[in-house]
All heavy atoms as a GROMACS GRO file, in nm:
protein
  508
    1MET      N    1  -1.304  -1.911  -2.996
    1MET     CA    2  -1.261  -1.996  -2.888
    1MET      C    3  -1.243  -2.139  -2.940
    1MET      O    4  -1.146  -2.204  -2.905
    1MET     CB    5  -1.363  -1.992  -2.774
    1MET     CG    6  -1.366  -1.860  -2.698
    1MET     SD    7  -1.499  -1.843  -2.578
    1MET     CE    8  -1.483  -1.986  -2.478
    2ARG      N    9  -1.336  -2.182  -3.021
    2ARG     CA   10  -1.329  -2.318  -3.074
    2ARG      C   11  -1.205  -2.337  -3.161
    2ARG      O   12  -1.135  -2.436  -3.150
    2ARG     CB   13  -1.457  -2.349  -3.153
    2ARG     CG   14  -1.474  -2.494  -3.186
    2ARG     CD   15  -1.610  -2.523  -3.248
    2ARG     NE   16  -1.718  -2.479  -3.159
    2ARG     CZ   17  -1.826  -2.416  -3.198
    2ARG    NH1   18  -1.846  -2.388  -3.325
    2ARG    NH2   19  -1.917  -2.378  -3.112
    3ALA      N   20  -1.178  -2.240  -3.247
    3ALA     CA   21  -1.065  -2.250  -3.339
    3ALA      C   22  -0.931  -2.259  -3.267
    3ALA      O   23  -0.837  -2.324  -3.315
    3ALA     CB   24  -1.065  -2.131  -3.434
    4HIS      N   25  -0.920  -2.196  -3.152
    4HIS     CA   26  -0.794  -2.195  -3.077
    4HIS      C   27  -0.796  -2.285  -2.955
    4HIS      O   28  -0.707  -2.279  -2.870
    4HIS     CB   29  -0.758  -2.052  -3.037
    4HIS     CG   30  -0.728  -1.966  -3.154
    4HIS    ND1   31  -0.611  -1.974  -3.226
    4HIS    CD2   32  -0.802  -1.872  -3.217
    4HIS    CE1   33  -0.613  -1.888  -3.325
    4HIS    NE2   34  -0.729  -1.824  -3.323
    5HIS      N   35  -0.902  -2.366  -2.942
    5HIS     CA   36  -0.914  -2.463  -2.832
    5HIS      C   37  -0.908  -2.395  -2.695
    5HIS      O   38  -0.842  -2.442  -2.603
    5HIS     CB   39  -0.807  -2.572  -2.844
    5HIS     CG   40  -0.804  -2.636  -2.978
    5HIS    ND1   41  -0.903  -2.722  -3.021
    5HIS    CD2   42  -0.717  -2.623  -3.081
    5HIS    CE1   43  -0.875  -2.761  -3.145
    5HIS    NE2   44  -0.764  -2.702  -3.184
    6VAL      N   45  -0.979  -2.284  -2.683
    6VAL     CA   46  -0.989  -2.210  -2.557
    6VAL      C   47  -1.122  -2.248  -2.492
    6VAL      O   48  -1.227  -2.231  -2.552
    6VAL     CB   49  -0.981  -2.058  -2.581
    6VAL    CG1   50  -1.004  -1.981  -2.453
    6VAL    CG2   51  -0.846  -2.022  -2.643
    7HIS      N   52  -1.116  -2.296  -2.370
    7HIS     CA   53  -1.238  -2.339  -2.302
    7HIS      C   54  -1.314  -2.223  -2.237
    7HIS      O   55  -1.435  -2.225  -2.227
    7HIS     CB   56  -1.206  -2.444  -2.196
    7HIS     CG   57  -1.152  -2.570  -2.253
    7HIS    ND1   58  -1.230  -2.658  -2.324
    7HIS    CD2   59  -1.027  -2.620  -2.253
    7HIS    CE1   60  -1.154  -2.759  -2.364
    7HIS    NE2   61  -1.031  -2.738  -2.322
    8GLY      N   62  -1.240  -2.123  -2.191
    8GLY     CA   63  -1.306  -2.011  -2.124
    8GLY      C   64  -1.219  -1.887  -2.130
    8GLY      O   65  -1.097  -1.895  -2.139
    9LEU      N   66  -1.285  -1.773  -2.124
    9LEU     CA   67  -1.210  -1.647  -2.124
    9LEU      C   68  -1.294  -1.536  -2.062
    9LEU      O   69  -1.415  -1.548  -2.045
    9LEU     CB   70  -1.167  -1.609  -2.265
    9LEU     CG   71  -1.273  -1.582  -2.370
    9LEU    CD1   72  -1.308  -1.435  -2.375
    9LEU    CD2   73  -1.223  -1.626  -2.505
   10SER      N   74  -1.225  -1.430  -2.031
   10SER     CA   75  -1.288  -1.312  -1.975
   10SER      C   76  -1.238  -1.192  -2.054
   10SER      O   77  -1.119  -1.184  -2.086
   10SER     CB   78  -1.248  -1.297  -1.828
   10SER     OG   79  -1.299  -1.178  -1.774
   11VAL      N   80  -1.327  -1.101  -2.089
   11VAL     CA   81  -1.292  -0.980  -2.163
   11VAL      C   82  -1.333  -0.860  -2.081
   11VAL      O   83  -1.443  -0.858  -2.024
   11VAL     CB   84  -1.366  -0.976  -2.300
   11VAL    CG1   85  -1.330  -0.850  -2.376
   11VAL    CG2   86  -1.336  -1.099  -2.382
   12ALA      N   87  -1.244  -0.762  -2.073
   12ALA     CA   88  -1.276  -0.640  -1.998
   12ALA      C   89  -1.229  -0.519  -2.077
   12ALA      O   90  -1.126  -0.522  -2.143
   12ALA     CB   91  -1.209  -0.642  -1.861
   13VAL      N   92  -1.306  -0.412  -2.069
   13VAL     CA   93  -1.268  -0.284  -2.127
   13VAL      C   94  -1.234  -0.191  -2.011
   13VAL      O   95  -1.313  -0.175  -1.918
   13VAL     CB   96  -1.383  -0.224  -2.211
   13VAL    CG1   97  -1.347  -0.085  -2.262
   13VAL    CG2   98  -1.418  -0.317  -2.327
   14VAL      N   99  -1.114  -0.134  -2.017
   14VAL     CA  100  -1.066  -0.046  -1.911
   14VAL      C  101  -1.055   0.095  -1.967
   14VAL      O  102  -0.997   0.116  -2.074
   14VAL     CB  103  -0.929  -0.094  -1.859
   14VAL    CG1  104  -0.876  -0.002  -1.751
   14VAL    CG2  105  -0.938  -0.238  -1.809
   15ASP      N  106  -1.112   0.191  -1.898
   15ASP     CA  107  -1.105   0.332  -1.937
   15ASP      C  108  -1.066   0.413  -1.815
   15ASP      O  109  -1.132   0.406  -1.711
   15ASP     CB  110  -1.241   0.378  -1.991
   15ASP     CG  111  -1.236   0.519  -2.046
   15ASP    OD1  112  -1.129   0.562  -2.096
   15ASP    OD2  113  -1.339   0.587  -2.040
   16HIS      N  114  -0.959   0.489  -1.828
   16HIS     CA  115  -0.908   0.568  -1.717
   16HIS      C  116  -0.889   0.482  -1.592
   16HIS      O  117  -0.933   0.516  -1.482
   16HIS     CB  118  -0.998   0.688  -1.688
   16HIS     CG  119  -0.996   0.790  -1.797
   16HIS    ND1  120  -1.090   0.790  -1.898
   16HIS    CD2  121  -0.911   0.890  -1.825
   16HIS    CE1  122  -1.063   0.888  -1.981
   16HIS    NE2  123  -0.954   0.951  -1.939
   17TYR      N  124  -0.826   0.366  -1.612
   17TYR     CA  125  -0.788   0.274  -1.504
   17TYR      C  126  -0.907   0.210  -1.433
   17TYR      O  127  -0.892   0.156  -1.325
   17TYR     CB  128  -0.696   0.344  -1.402
   17TYR     CG  129  -0.581   0.414  -1.468
   17TYR    CD1  130  -0.582   0.552  -1.486
   17TYR    CD2  131  -0.472   0.343  -1.516
   17TYR    CE1  132  -0.476   0.617  -1.548
   17TYR    CE2  133  -0.366   0.406  -1.578
   17TYR     CZ  134  -0.369   0.543  -1.594
   17TYR     OH  135  -0.265   0.605  -1.657
   18ARG      N  136  -1.024   0.214  -1.492
   18ARG     CA  137  -1.142   0.150  -1.433
   18ARG      C  138  -1.205   0.055  -1.534
   18ARG      O  139  -1.212   0.084  -1.652
   18ARG     CB  140  -1.246   0.254  -1.393
   18ARG     CG  141  -1.202   0.341  -1.280
   18ARG     CD  142  -1.307   0.444  -1.249
   18ARG     NE  143  -1.251   0.538  -1.153
   18ARG     CZ  144  -1.307   0.565  -1.039
   18ARG    NH1  145  -1.421   0.511  -1.005
   18ARG    NH2  146  -1.250   0.650  -0.956
   19VAL      N  147  -1.252  -0.058  -1.484
   19VAL     CA  148  -1.322  -0.153  -1.569
   19VAL      C  149  -1.461  -0.096  -1.597
   19VAL      O  150  -1.538  -0.070  -1.504
   19VAL     CB  151  -1.334  -0.291  -1.502
   19VAL    CG1  152  -1.417  -0.385  -1.588
   19VAL    CG2  153  -1.195  -0.350  -1.477
   20VAL      N  154  -1.491  -0.070  -1.725
   20VAL     CA  155  -1.621  -0.013  -1.761
   20VAL      C  156  -1.716  -0.118  -1.819
   20VAL      O  157  -1.836  -0.096  -1.827
   20VAL     CB  158  -1.607   0.106  -1.858
   20VAL    CG1  159  -1.538   0.222  -1.791
   20VAL    CG2  160  -1.534   0.066  -1.985
   21TRP      N  161  -1.660  -0.232  -1.860
   21TRP     CA  162  -1.741  -0.339  -1.916
   21TRP      C  163  -1.664  -0.468  -1.902
   21TRP      O  164  -1.543  -0.472  -1.924
   21TRP     CB  165  -1.769  -0.310  -2.063
   21TRP     CG  166  -1.849  -0.412  -2.134
   21TRP    CD1  167  -1.986  -0.419  -2.142
   21TRP    CD2  168  -1.800  -0.524  -2.210
   21TRP    NE1  169  -2.023  -0.528  -2.219
   21TRP    CE2  170  -1.911  -0.594  -2.261
   21TRP    CE3  171  -1.673  -0.571  -2.238
   21TRP    CZ2  172  -1.899  -0.708  -2.339
   21TRP    CZ3  173  -1.660  -0.685  -2.316
   21TRP    CH2  174  -1.773  -0.752  -2.366
   22ALA      N  175  -1.731  -0.575  -1.864
   22ALA     CA  176  -1.666  -0.705  -1.854
   22ALA      C  177  -1.767  -0.814  -1.890
   22ALA      O  178  -1.885  -0.802  -1.859
   22ALA     CB  179  -1.611  -0.727  -1.714
   23LYS      N  180  -1.718  -0.919  -1.954
   23LYS     CA  181  -1.803  -1.030  -1.993
   23LYS      C  182  -1.720  -1.158  -1.986
   23LYS      O  183  -1.600  -1.156  -2.016
   23LYS     CB  184  -1.854  -1.008  -2.136
   23LYS     CG  185  -1.945  -1.113  -2.189
   23LYS     CD  186  -2.084  -1.101  -2.132
   23LYS     CE  187  -2.172  -1.206  -2.199
   23LYS     NZ  188  -2.296  -1.226  -2.136
   24VAL      N  189  -1.782  -1.267  -1.944
   24VAL     CA  190  -1.713  -1.396  -1.936
   24VAL      C  191  -1.778  -1.495  -2.030
   24VAL      O  192  -1.898  -1.485  -2.059
   24VAL     CB  193  -1.712  -1.451  -1.791
   24VAL    CG1  194  -1.633  -1.358  -1.700
   24VAL    CG2  195  -1.852  -1.470  -1.737
   25TYR      N  196  -1.699  -1.589  -2.079
   25TYR     CA  197  -1.747  -1.689  -2.173
   25TYR      C  198  -1.688  -1.825  -2.140
   25TYR      O  199  -1.572  -1.835  -2.100
   25TYR     CB  200  -1.704  -1.653  -2.317
   25TYR     CG  201  -1.750  -1.518  -2.364
   25TYR    CD1  202  -1.670  -1.406  -2.345
   25TYR    CD2  203  -1.873  -1.503  -2.427
   25TYR    CE1  204  -1.712  -1.282  -2.389
   25TYR    CE2  205  -1.916  -1.379  -2.471
   25TYR     CZ  206  -1.834  -1.269  -2.452
   25TYR     OH  207  -1.876  -1.146  -2.494
   26GLY      N  208  -1.764  -1.929  -2.158
   26GLY     CA  209  -1.713  -2.065  -2.154
   26GLY      C  210  -1.693  -2.125  -2.017
   26GLY      O  211  -1.761  -2.090  -1.921
   27LEU      N  212  -1.596  -2.216  -2.011
   27LEU     CA  213  -1.574  -2.296  -1.892
   27LEU      C  214  -1.439  -2.267  -1.828
   27LEU      O  215  -1.337  -2.258  -1.896
   27LEU     CB  216  -1.579  -2.445  -1.929
   27LEU     CG  217  -1.708  -2.495  -1.991
   27LEU    CD1  218  -1.692  -2.637  -2.041
   27LEU    CD2  219  -1.822  -2.484  -1.891
   28ALA      N  220  -1.440  -2.256  -1.696
   28ALA     CA  221  -1.316  -2.238  -1.621
   28ALA      C  222  -1.244  -2.372  -1.608
   28ALA      O  223  -1.121  -2.377  -1.607
   28ALA     CB  224  -1.346  -2.181  -1.482
   29HIS      N  225  -1.320  -2.479  -1.598
   29HIS     CA  226  -1.264  -2.614  -1.589
   29HIS      C  227  -1.346  -2.704  -1.681
   29HIS      O  228  -1.460  -2.737  -1.650
   29HIS     CB  229  -1.268  -2.664  -1.445
   29HIS     CG  230  -1.185  -2.785  -1.422
   29HIS    ND1  231  -1.222  -2.910  -1.468
   29HIS    CD2  232  -1.066  -2.800  -1.360
   29HIS    CE1  233  -1.129  -2.997  -1.433
   29HIS    NE2  234  -1.032  -2.933  -1.367
   30ALA      N  235  -1.287  -2.740  -1.794
   30ALA     CA  236  -1.361  -2.813  -1.898
   30ALA      C  237  -1.408  -2.950  -1.851
   30ALA      O  238  -1.522  -2.989  -1.879
   30ALA     CB  239  -1.274  -2.827  -2.023
   31GLU      N  240  -1.322  -3.023  -1.780
   31GLU     CA  241  -1.360  -3.159  -1.738
   31GLU      C  242  -1.472  -3.157  -1.635
   31GLU      O  243  -1.560  -3.242  -1.638
   31GLU     CB  244  -1.238  -3.232  -1.684
   31GLU     CG  245  -1.134  -3.262  -1.790
   31GLU     CD  246  -1.006  -3.318  -1.732
   31GLU    OE1  247  -1.003  -3.350  -1.611
   31GLU    OE2  248  -0.909  -3.330  -1.808
   32GLN      N  249  -1.469  -3.062  -1.544
   32GLN     CA  250  -1.573  -3.054  -1.441
   32GLN      C  251  -1.693  -2.971  -1.486
   32GLN      O  252  -1.791  -2.959  -1.413
   32GLN     CB  253  -1.515  -2.994  -1.312
   32GLN     CG  254  -1.411  -3.081  -1.248
   32GLN     CD  255  -1.352  -3.018  -1.124
   32GLN    OE1  256  -1.391  -2.910  -1.082
   32GLN    NE2  257  -1.257  -3.087  -1.064
   33ARG      N  258  -1.682  -2.911  -1.606
   33ARG     CA  259  -1.790  -2.828  -1.663
   33ARG      C  260  -1.823  -2.709  -1.573
   33ARG      O  261  -1.937  -2.667  -1.562
   33ARG     CB  262  -1.916  -2.911  -1.691
   33ARG     CG  263  -1.895  -3.038  -1.772
   33ARG     CD  264  -1.858  -3.017  -1.914
   33ARG     NE  265  -1.962  -2.944  -1.988
   33ARG     CZ  266  -1.941  -2.892  -2.108
   33ARG    NH1  267  -1.824  -2.902  -2.166
   33ARG    NH2  268  -2.037  -2.828  -2.170
   34THR      N  269  -1.721  -2.654  -1.507
   34THR     CA  270  -1.738  -2.537  -1.422
   34THR      C  271  -1.738  -2.412  -1.509
   34THR      O  272  -1.640  -2.387  -1.580
   34THR     CB  273  -1.623  -2.527  -1.319
   34THR    OG1  274  -1.611  -2.651  -1.251
   34THR    CG2  275  -1.645  -2.414  -1.222
   35PRO      N  276  -1.843  -2.331  -1.506
   35PRO     CA  277  -1.846  -2.212  -1.591
   35PRO      C  278  -1.752  -2.102  -1.542
   35PRO      O  279  -1.721  -2.093  -1.423
   35PRO     CB  280  -1.991  -2.165  -1.581
   35PRO     CG  281  -2.039  -2.220  -1.452
   35PRO     CD  282  -1.966  -2.347  -1.428
   36VAL      N  283  -1.707  -2.021  -1.635
   36VAL     CA  284  -1.629  -1.902  -1.600
   36VAL      C  285  -1.725  -1.804  -1.532
   36VAL      O  286  -1.840  -1.787  -1.576
   36VAL     CB  287  -1.566  -1.838  -1.725
   36VAL    CG1  288  -1.495  -1.709  -1.689
   36VAL    CG2  289  -1.471  -1.934  -1.794
   37GLU      N  290  -1.678  -1.741  -1.425
   37GLU     CA  291  -1.756  -1.640  -1.353
   37GLU      C  292  -1.676  -1.510  -1.350
   37GLU      O  293  -1.554  -1.512  -1.374
   37GLU     CB  294  -1.785  -1.688  -1.211
   37GLU     CG  295  -1.871  -1.814  -1.209
   37GLU     CD  296  -1.897  -1.864  -1.068
   37GLU    OE1  297  -1.856  -1.797  -0.971
   37GLU    OE2  298  -1.960  -1.969  -1.055
   38PRO      N  299  -1.739  -1.399  -1.320
   38PRO     CA  300  -1.665  -1.272  -1.314
   38PRO      C  301  -1.549  -1.274  -1.214
   38PRO      O  302  -1.454  -1.199  -1.229
   38PRO     CB  303  -1.771  -1.171  -1.272
   38PRO     CG  304  -1.899  -1.230  -1.322
   38PRO     CD  305  -1.883  -1.379  -1.306
   39THR      N  306  -1.554  -1.362  -1.115
   39THR     CA  307  -1.446  -1.369  -1.016
   39THR      C  308  -1.339  -1.472  -1.051
   39THR      O  309  -1.241  -1.487  -0.979
   39THR     CB  310  -1.505  -1.405  -0.878
   39THR    OG1  311  -1.577  -1.528  -0.890
   39THR    CG2  312  -1.595  -1.295  -0.827
   40THR      N  313  -1.356  -1.544  -1.164
   40THR     CA  314  -1.256  -1.644  -1.205
   40THR      C  315  -1.125  -1.574  -1.238
   40THR      O  316  -1.123  -1.475  -1.310
   40THR     CB  317  -1.305  -1.721  -1.329
   40THR    OG1  318  -1.430  -1.783  -1.299
   40THR    CG2  319  -1.205  -1.826  -1.372
   41LEU      N  320  -1.015  -1.627  -1.183
   41LEU     CA  321  -0.882  -1.570  -1.207
   41LEU      C  322  -0.820  -1.636  -1.330
   41LEU      O  323  -0.823  -1.758  -1.344
   41LEU     CB  324  -0.793  -1.590  -1.086
   41LEU     CG  325  -0.839  -1.523  -0.957
   41LEU    CD1  326  -0.742  -1.556  -0.844
   41LEU    CD2  327  -0.853  -1.374  -0.974
   42PHE      N  328  -0.761  -1.554  -1.416
   42PHE     CA  329  -0.690  -1.602  -1.533
   42PHE      C  330  -0.548  -1.547  -1.529
   42PHE      O  331  -0.524  -1.439  -1.475
   42PHE     CB  332  -0.756  -1.551  -1.663
   42PHE     CG  333  -0.886  -1.618  -1.694
   42PHE    CD1  334  -1.006  -1.563  -1.652
   42PHE    CD2  335  -0.889  -1.735  -1.767
   42PHE    CE1  336  -1.126  -1.624  -1.682
   42PHE    CE2  337  -1.009  -1.797  -1.798
   42PHE     CZ  338  -1.128  -1.740  -1.755
   43GLN      N  339  -0.456  -1.619  -1.590
   43GLN     CA  340  -0.321  -1.569  -1.604
   43GLN      C  341  -0.318  -1.471  -1.722
   43GLN      O  342  -0.360  -1.506  -1.832
   43GLN     CB  343  -0.225  -1.685  -1.628
   43GLN     CG  344  -0.081  -1.644  -1.624
   43GLN     CD  345   0.010  -1.766  -1.628
   43GLN    OE1  346  -0.034  -1.877  -1.653
   43GLN    NE2  347   0.137  -1.743  -1.606
   44ALA      N  348  -0.273  -1.350  -1.698
   44ALA     CA  349  -0.277  -1.247  -1.801
   44ALA      C  350  -0.181  -1.275  -1.916
   44ALA      O  351  -0.207  -1.239  -2.029
   44ALA     CB  352  -0.247  -1.110  -1.741
   45GLY      N  353  -0.072  -1.340  -1.889
   45GLY     CA  354   0.023  -1.374  -1.994
   45GLY      C  355   0.081  -1.251  -2.062
   45GLY      O  356   0.106  -1.149  -2.000
   46SER      N  357   0.098  -1.258  -2.193
   46SER     CA  358   0.168  -1.153  -2.265
   46SER      C  359   0.088  -1.026  -2.284
   46SER      O  360   0.140  -0.929  -2.336
   46SER     CB  361   0.218  -1.206  -2.399
   46SER     OG  362   0.115  -1.269  -2.468
   47ILE      N  363  -0.036  -1.021  -2.240
   47ILE     CA  364  -0.112  -0.895  -2.249
   47ILE      C  365  -0.052  -0.790  -2.156
   47ILE      O  366  -0.066  -0.670  -2.179
   47ILE     CB  367  -0.263  -0.917  -2.220
   47ILE    CG1  368  -0.343  -0.793  -2.254
   47ILE    CG2  369  -0.285  -0.952  -2.075
   47ILE    CD1  370  -0.354  -0.763  -2.399
   48SER      N  371   0.021  -0.834  -2.054
   48SER     CA  372   0.079  -0.738  -1.960
   48SER      C  373   0.185  -0.650  -2.026
   48SER      O  374   0.203  -0.535  -1.986
   48SER     CB  375   0.138  -0.811  -1.839
   48SER     OG  376   0.242  -0.897  -1.880
   49LYS      N  377   0.253  -0.700  -2.127
   49LYS     CA  378   0.357  -0.619  -2.193
   49LYS      C  379   0.300  -0.496  -2.264
   49LYS      O  380   0.346  -0.385  -2.241
   49LYS     CB  381   0.439  -0.706  -2.287
   49LYS     CG  382   0.522  -0.810  -2.213
   49LYS     CD  383   0.593  -0.901  -2.312
   49LYS     CE  384   0.662  -1.014  -2.241
   49LYS     NZ  385   0.574  -1.124  -2.207
   50PRO      N  386   0.199  -0.511  -2.351
   50PRO     CA  387   0.145  -0.390  -2.414
   50PRO      C  388   0.075  -0.296  -2.316
   50PRO      O  389   0.077  -0.174  -2.333
   50PRO     CB  390   0.047  -0.442  -2.519
   50PRO     CG  391   0.034  -0.587  -2.499
   50PRO     CD  392   0.145  -0.632  -2.411
   51VAL      N  393   0.015  -0.351  -2.211
   51VAL     CA  394  -0.049  -0.265  -2.111
   51VAL      C  395   0.058  -0.183  -2.038
   51VAL      O  396   0.042  -0.062  -2.019
   51VAL     CB  397  -0.133  -0.348  -2.012
   51VAL    CG1  398  -0.179  -0.264  -1.894
   51VAL    CG2  399  -0.252  -0.411  -2.083
   52ALA      N  400   0.167  -0.247  -2.000
   52ALA     CA  401   0.277  -0.175  -1.934
   52ALA      C  402   0.337  -0.070  -2.028
   52ALA      O  403   0.365   0.043  -1.986
   52ALA     CB  404   0.385  -0.273  -1.888
   53ALA      N  405   0.355  -0.105  -2.155
   53ALA     CA  406   0.410  -0.010  -2.252
   53ALA      C  407   0.319   0.111  -2.268
   53ALA      O  408   0.366   0.226  -2.274
   53ALA     CB  409   0.431  -0.078  -2.386
   54ALA      N  410   0.188   0.089  -2.274
   54ALA     CA  411   0.093   0.200  -2.287
   54ALA      C  412   0.100   0.291  -2.165
   54ALA      O  413   0.095   0.414  -2.177
   54ALA     CB  414  -0.048   0.147  -2.306
   55ALA      N  415   0.110   0.233  -2.046
   55ALA     CA  416   0.119   0.314  -1.924
   55ALA      C  417   0.247   0.397  -1.923
   55ALA      O  418   0.245   0.516  -1.886
   55ALA     CB  419   0.113   0.223  -1.801
   56ILE      N  420   0.357   0.339  -1.965
   56ILE     CA  421   0.484   0.412  -1.970
   56ILE      C  422   0.477   0.526  -2.070
   56ILE      O  423   0.519   0.638  -2.042
   56ILE     CB  424   0.600   0.316  -2.003
   56ILE    CG1  425   0.624   0.222  -1.885
   56ILE    CG2  426   0.727   0.392  -2.039
   56ILE    CD1  427   0.712   0.102  -1.917
   57LEU      N  428   0.422   0.499  -2.189
   57LEU     CA  429   0.410   0.604  -2.291
   57LEU      C  430   0.318   0.717  -2.244
   57LEU      O  431   0.344   0.834  -2.272
   57LEU     CB  432   0.359   0.545  -2.422
   57LEU     CG  433   0.460   0.455  -2.495
   57LEU    CD1  434   0.394   0.387  -2.614
   57LEU    CD2  435   0.582   0.536  -2.539
   58LYS      N  436   0.212   0.683  -2.174
   58LYS     CA  437   0.122   0.786  -2.120
   58LYS      C  438   0.196   0.874  -2.021
   58LYS      O  439   0.182   0.996  -2.021
   58LYS     CB  440   0.001   0.719  -2.054
   58LYS     CG  441  -0.103   0.814  -2.009
   58LYS     CD  442  -0.175   0.874  -2.127
   58LYS     CE  443  -0.293   0.955  -2.081
   58LYS     NZ  444  -0.358   1.023  -2.191
   59ARG      N  445   0.277   0.812  -1.936
   59ARG     CA  446   0.354   0.889  -1.837
   59ARG      C  447   0.456   0.980  -1.906
   59ARG      O  448   0.474   1.095  -1.868
   59ARG     CB  449   0.422   0.794  -1.741
   59ARG     CG  450   0.488   0.865  -1.629
   59ARG     CD  451   0.531   0.770  -1.521
   59ARG     NE  452   0.584   0.848  -1.412
   59ARG     CZ  453   0.552   0.832  -1.287
   59ARG    NH1  454   0.465   0.741  -1.255
   59ARG    NH2  455   0.604   0.905  -1.193
   60VAL      N  456   0.522   0.929  -2.008
   60VAL     CA  457   0.618   1.010  -2.085
   60VAL      C  458   0.546   1.126  -2.151
   60VAL      O  459   0.594   1.240  -2.150
   60VAL     CB  460   0.691   0.924  -2.191
   60VAL    CG1  461   0.768   1.011  -2.289
   60VAL    CG2  462   0.783   0.823  -2.123
   61GLU      N  463   0.428   1.100  -2.206
   61GLU     CA  464   0.348   1.204  -2.271
   61GLU      C  465   0.315   1.316  -2.174
   61GLU      O  466   0.323   1.434  -2.207
   61GLU     CB  467   0.220   1.143  -2.327
   61GLU     CG  468   0.131   1.239  -2.401
   61GLU     CD  469   0.007   1.168  -2.450
   61GLU    OE1  470  -0.076   1.128  -2.365
   61GLU    OE2  471  -0.007   1.152  -2.572
   62ARG      N  472   0.279   1.280  -2.051
   62ARG     CA  473   0.246   1.382  -1.949
   62ARG      C  474   0.366   1.461  -1.902
   62ARG      O  475   0.351   1.577  -1.865
   62ARG     CB  476   0.182   1.314  -1.828
   62ARG     CG  477   0.038   1.282  -1.849
   62ARG     CD  478  -0.027   1.249  -1.717
   62ARG     NE  479  -0.088   1.117  -1.730
   62ARG     CZ  480  -0.101   1.029  -1.636
   62ARG    NH1  481  -0.056   1.054  -1.517
   62ARG    NH2  482  -0.157   0.915  -1.658
   63SER      N  483   0.484   1.400  -1.904
   63SER     CA  484   0.603   1.469  -1.853
   63SER      C  485   0.678   1.547  -1.959
   63SER      O  486   0.769   1.622  -1.927
   63SER     CB  487   0.697   1.368  -1.786
   63SER     OG  488   0.749   1.278  -1.882
   64THR      N  489   0.642   1.531  -2.086
   64THR     CA  490   0.707   1.602  -2.195
   64THR      C  491   0.651   1.743  -2.207
   64THR      O  492   0.530   1.760  -2.219
   64THR     CB  493   0.688   1.527  -2.328
   64THR    OG1  494   0.734   1.393  -2.312
   64THR    CG2  495   0.763   1.593  -2.440
   65PRO      N  496   0.740   1.845  -2.203
   65PRO     CA  497   0.689   1.984  -2.218
   65PRO      C  498   0.629   2.007  -2.357
   65PRO      O  499   0.678   1.953  -2.456
   65PRO     CB  500   0.814   2.071  -2.199
   65PRO     CG  501   0.930   1.980  -2.194
   65PRO     CD  502   0.882   1.839  -2.188
   66SER      N  503   0.523   2.086  -2.363
   66SER     CA  504   0.458   2.112  -2.493
   66SER      C  505   0.523   2.224  -2.567
   66SER      O  506   0.576   2.313  -2.520
   66SER     CB  507   0.312   2.145  -2.480
   66SER     OG  508   0.256   2.120  -2.359
   0.00000   0.00000   0.00000
């Protein structure tokens, strides 16, 4: 976080479309020193592209005859 100047972040592990583990780190608002909480909203940004691609590939995998 320090190397990339990130004040706060949230990490989640999703398995079968359910969050199985989540952890938060740092500050949601650096100037006000507000900590990140599990309910803090973050902009997903470019992570949505690989997640969408994985979902599409999974659907294709299920619809392809064996």
